[in-house]
Residue, then its C-alpha position, 0 to 999 in steps of 0.5 A: m165300428t171297425g168297418a166305419t173306421i176302415d171306410h174313414l181311412v179309405s176315404v181319407t186316403v182317396f181324398i189325399a190322393a185326389i188332392v195330391l193329383f190335383i195339386g200336380l195338375f194345377n202346378q203344371t198349369v201354373q208353370t206353363a202360365i208362368i213360362y208364357q208370361q216370361h216369354r211374353y215379357l221378354a218379347s215385349r221388352c225386346s220389341d221395346i229395345l229394338d224400337t229404342i235402337l232403331l227409332s231413336p238417334g240417341y243423344p246427342i243426335n250427331w254422336g256418330k259424327t263426333d268424338t262425343y260419348p253418347t248419353s242415350f243410345g240409338l242408331q236411327d239416322p237423325e235426318f230421316t224417320q222410321y227404320r233408317i239407320s245412321p252409317y256414322s253411328l254404326m261405324r263407332l260401334q266396336s267390332v266383334t269380328g275383326t282382329p284389334i290393331t295396335y298402332p305403335k306411333t299412336g300407342l292406341t288400339y283400334s277396333n278393326i272393321t274389315m270387309g275385304f282387301g282395301n276395305f277397312l275402318l279403324v276406330p280407337y277403342t277409346k272412341a268406340i261404343n262396346y257391348s257393355a257401354a251400349a247395354k248400360l245406356l239402354g238400361v239392360n245391363n245385368t238384367l237382359g242379354f241379347q245380340l243385334t247383328v247389322t248386315p248389309i243386304i246390298t253388295v257393291s263391288i268396284t273394279e278398275t277396267q282401265a288405268s288411265n286416259p281415261l280412268t275407267v271403273s266398273v261398279k256392280v251392285y248385287g242384292l240377296g242373290f241377284p243383281l240390283s237392276n236399275a239401281t241408283i249409284s252415288y259416288c265420291f271420287l277422291k284424287v290424291a295429288r303430289n305436293q311439295g310439302n308433307t301433306p298431299l292435295y285432294s280433289s273430289t268429284f261427286g256424281t250419280i250413275f244408274a245400273d243396267d239390267e245386270g246391276e252394272a254401271t261404268v264411270s270414267f274420270q279424265n286427267v288421272a295418270s296410271d301412277e296417281s292414287y285415288v279413292l272411289i266411294a260408292y253406294a247404291h239404292l233403289 
């Protein structure tokens, strides 16, 4: 009788130990499966959010060109399809890198998007779309957090090579570490003329030039004096 009791206790002890060991192994497998499902859900959700941002212009579709506050968030260019981003919508996003600027004459604070000397954009905070507003429009506020950084892959530099008679400007285009050979460069030239009133007069010229094998092109403008102000806006693509 004593031997049977001892055998019973040993059997129960071994059985309990086996159950505990099995539960530990099973729990580890369950935890791995749960983590996998969480990562899969996050990856799927992130893909859906990216598609919403990049494949939808938002509503109204021209909110980037107006002061209208969007009711649906998206950055796609409404004039194109697939992954083509609207530059106007991007310019209404609040910058997280530039230092905000307060202008005393208007009493407003501006989001400062600065790309170097003479290249900046000031958007009033009241008109800019910040992170929390975008997250709320996407329906992910207080549930998911992520950051999307939009970085140009083409660099366009403009250098004045001759001040007048004629005004000559050199445009250089670079890709990721190499010149953008034979790139198409479209430009808008704005000349500011003096006026007897308080407002200046503007004249605009549009054109297209093509870069050489080194990614450089030259454009000239007549009837521009060395003391006159002008603006040259250029963008390049292949």
